[in-house]
N, C-alpha and C positions, 0 to 999 in steps of 0.2 A: 287220598288220591284226587288229583285235579279232575275237573269235569271233562268228559269226552268232548272233542271238537270234531267238526266235519273233516278237517285235515287229518286228524288221528285215524278216522275210519278209512278214508280212501287210501292213505299211505299204507295202512295195515293190509288192505286188500291187495295192494301192489306188491307187497312182500310175498304173498302167496301166489300171485299171478304176475310175475315181472314181465312177461311177454306182452301184457296188455298195455296199450297207450294210456297215458295219464288221463286224457279226457274221457276215456271209456270207463276207467275205474271210478272216476268222479260221478259219472252218470249212473253207474250201478248202485252207488250209495244213495243217490237221489231217488232212484226207482224204489229201493227198499224203504226209504223214508215215506214215499207216497203210499206204498202198500201198508205200512204200519199205521199211517193216519187213516186209511180207509177201513181198517179193521174195527174201529170203534170211535166213540167220542171220548177223547182223553181229557182227564181232569187238568193235566198240565197245559193243555191247549185252550183253557177257558180264559175269557177276558171279562172285564167289568167296566161298565160305562154308566154315566148318569145322563139321562135325556129329560128335557122338559117340554111340556105341551102348554101353550099359552091360552088355549080356548078360542083362538082366532084362526091360526093356520094349523089344521089337523095333521099335517104331514111331518114326519120326523125321518131323518137320515141316519142310518146305522153307521158305525165305525168302518173304516176302509178294510179292516181285516175280518169283518163279520162274516160268519158262515151260516149259523143257525142259532135260534134261541135255546138257552137252557131254562131260564125262568125270567119273568119280568115282574117286578114287585113295586107296588105303591106303598112305601113304608109308612107314610102318614096315615093311610087307611088300613094298613096291615092286611093287604089282599094281593093275590097274584092275578095278573092280567092274562086273558086267553090269547094265544098266538096261532090258533089252529083254524080260525075262520078264513074263508076265501073271500075275494072281492065279490064273487057271484052271490055268496051267502048274504053279504052286506047289502047289495043292490036289491035282492029279492025282499029283504026285511025292511029296508028303508030306501026306496028308489031316489028320494030327494036328498038323502044324506044330510038331513037337517037336525038329527037328534043331538041334543046337548046334555052335558052333565059330566060327572067324573068318568074318565075313560075306563072301560072294562075290557077292552081288547085292542090289540094292534093287528091290523090287516095289511097283508102284503100288497103293494101297489105295483112295484117293478123297479128297475134300475133308474138311478138319477140321471137326468139329462143336463144338469147344471155343470158347466165346465169345472167348477171348484170341487164337485163331488161326483164327477162323471163315473157311472157304473156302480156306485154304491147302492145298497139296498134301501128302498124307501117304504115306509109303513104309514098307514093312516090310523090315528088314534080315534077310537069310536067307543062311546059318543064323544063329541068334540068338547073338551073341557080342560081346564088348567090342572096340571099335575107334575110332580117331579118323580121320575121313575128310575129305579135301579135295574139295570139290564145285565144279567149274567148270560154270556153267550159263548158259543164255540167258535174259536178263531180258525181262519184259513191257515194252512201251512205253506209258507213261502218256500221256494227252493233253497236248499242249503248252499252256502258258499263259504269262502275261506274266513269270513268273519263269524260264522255260526258256531256257537257253543251250545251243546245239547243241555236241555233243562229237564226239570221234573225227574221222573223215574229213568229217563235216558241219560241223566248226568253221569251215572256210574253204570249205565246199561248199554253203552254204545256197541258192545259186542253183538247185540241183536241185529243192528244194522249191518255190521260186518258179515254176519252169517247170511243175511238176505242178499248182500252184494256178491258174496262168494258162490251162492247158488246160481247166480247169473253167470259168474266167471266160469263155472264148471260146464256151462252150456255153450261157451264161446269156443269154436274150433281153432280160432286164430286166423291168420291171413294166408294167402296162397303161398307166400315164400317164408312164412314163419308160423309154424303150428304152435298151439297152446298146450304145454305139458300138463296143465291143470284140467284140461278138457276131459270130463268123465261124467256120463249120465247118472251113474249110481251115486257118485259124490254129490251131484246137483240135487238129487232127491234127498239125500241125507241132510244137506245144508238147508234145503227148503223146510224139512221137518224141524230142524234145529231153530230156524227162524220163527216158525209158527209157535213152537213151544215157548220160545223166548217172549213172543208177544203176549201169550197167555199169562206167563208169569209176571210180566210187567203190568198186565191188566189188574191182577190181584193187588199189587203194590199201589197202583194208581187209585184203586177204589179206597184203599186204606188212607192214602194221603189226601184225597179230595172227595170227602163223603158227599153222597147225592141227596141226602135227606134234610139239608139245612133249612129249606123253605116248605117242607111238606106239611107242617102244621097250619100254614096259612090257608084260608079259604079262597075260592075263586071269586073274582070280582063280578059284579052284576054287569052284564053286557047290554043292558037295555032290552031292546026287542029281539036281540040275537039270543037264541038258546045256547046253553053251554055245549060246546062242541068237543069235549074231551079235555084232558089235563094238559097243562102247559109243560109238565115234566116229560122228558124224553127217556126212553129206555136205551141203555147202551148195550146193544146186541152185537156180539162178535160175529162178523161175516168173513168169508174167505173168497178170494177171487177165483 
């Protein structure tokens, strides 16, 4: 079976709810997509990048689609960098920010103001030293459009997005001169539960396809005068809106 596309999803929703305008069915699918992304950190939404620190400029800019870290690894030293320290932690520990040596942490600074990378996340390598780092990160999910082909566990699981969109369709009464025959509160609840169950089943498959423990055996890097502030690994906890 060919992978699901965004068009497959909204056109299917339209078959169930033909009274809804096209733009509305498209929006319902995008809302379901946002809800699915908010449920957990998905393996199929991970990205990988290589960043370098030169020991001169300690600031590094994350990719444009960066949302949060999964893990940052200095493979030459076989250690994981900490990404949980705040700038306040750093300034309390080293007000002059003059510590040098192999980086042990990446500390969030804020969005970039450079026109070429405007709005992208900027981090400071601490201590300031040269390194080549492998960054495994969670990507932001862009809005779906007609060029979107669903990937990962959604490639053959697009019916989950359809269920989420139909839950919204069943709550839409229609317009003043054209009611929605699909409007049904009980049906909306059924579709919502179907959507949630589908997300949970996809979560299990996602864990199998994208294991979390690839870097677990590596120790944490020495952050210099910053004490270890927790693991760089994130827990994928399922939450509901």
